[in-house]
C-alpha positions as CSV (number, residue, x, y, z in Angstrom):
1,M,-62.5,59.5,-69.6
2,L,-65.2,58.2,-72.0
3,I,-64.9,58.4,-75.5
4,L,-67.9,57.6,-77.8
5,D,-67.7,57.6,-81.6
6,E,-71.5,57.8,-83.1
7,P,-72.9,56.2,-80.3
8,T,-76.5,57.0,-81.4
9,A,-76.2,56.5,-85.0
10,A,-77.9,53.3,-85.5
11,L,-80.3,53.7,-82.6
12,G,-83.9,54.6,-82.6
13,V,-85.1,57.9,-80.5
14,K,-85.9,56.2,-77.4
15,E,-82.4,54.3,-77.2
16,A,-80.6,57.3,-78.3
17,S,-82.3,59.3,-75.4
18,H,-80.9,56.8,-73.0
19,V,-77.4,57.1,-74.4
20,L,-77.8,60.7,-74.1
21,W,-78.8,60.4,-70.5
22,I,-76.0,58.0,-69.8
23,V,-73.4,60.6,-71.2
24,L,-74.9,63.4,-68.9
25,Q,-74.7,61.2,-65.9
26,A,-71.1,60.3,-66.7
27,R,-70.4,64.2,-67.0
28,Q,-72.2,65.0,-63.5
29,R,-70.1,62.3,-62.1
30,G,-66.8,64.2,-63.1
31,L,-65.8,62.0,-66.2
32,A,-64.6,63.6,-69.2
33,V,-66.5,62.8,-72.2
34,I,-65.3,63.1,-75.8
35,F,-68.6,62.4,-78.0
36,I,-68.3,62.3,-81.9
37,T,-71.4,62.7,-83.7
38,H,-72.7,64.2,-86.9
39,N,-76.1,64.9,-84.8
40,V,-76.1,68.4,-83.8
41,I,-79.1,68.1,-81.9
42,H,-77.3,65.2,-79.8
43,A,-74.2,67.3,-79.4
44,L,-75.9,70.2,-78.2
45,T,-77.8,68.2,-75.7
46,V,-74.8,66.7,-73.9
47,G,-71.7,69.0,-74.8
48,H,-70.5,72.3,-73.8
49,H,-67.4,72.7,-75.6
50,F,-67.4,71.6,-79.6
51,A,-65.0,71.1,-82.5
52,V,-66.0,70.8,-85.9
53,L,-63.5,68.8,-88.2
54,I,-63.7,69.2,-91.9
55,K,-61.4,66.4,-93.7
56,G,-59.5,66.0,-90.4
57,A,-58.8,69.8,-90.0
58,K,-60.2,71.8,-87.3
59,A,-62.9,74.2,-88.7
60,A,-64.1,75.5,-85.6
61,D,-63.7,75.5,-81.9
62,F,-66.4,77.0,-79.9
63,R,-68.7,76.6,-76.5
64,K,-72.0,76.2,-76.2
65,G,-74.1,79.4,-76.9
66,E,-71.5,80.8,-79.2
67,M,-73.0,79.4,-82.3
68,S,-76.7,78.6,-83.3
69,R,-77.8,75.3,-84.3
70,E,-78.2,76.4,-87.9
71,E,-74.7,77.9,-87.9
72,I,-72.9,74.7,-86.8
73,T,-75.1,72.7,-89.3
74,D,-74.0,75.2,-92.1
75,L,-70.6,74.7,-91.2
76,M,-70.4,70.9,-91.1
77,A,-71.9,71.0,-94.6
78,G,-68.9,72.8,-95.8
């Protein structure tokens, strides 16, 4: 299992893309990946199952394609 907490937060576009590529490679090798981020685009790039937490409580639990990027962003904004 690979747990990453905001791994792209302080990175530029090129470096963040490399991290996302590494996450995708890990998934392809069968590793479970927990990817914690505030960046909806990064989450949607590598994820297939999502949970949105607000003040530590689960506000939503859904699979890729069940909510739009805009809906997810609105939910995260509270």
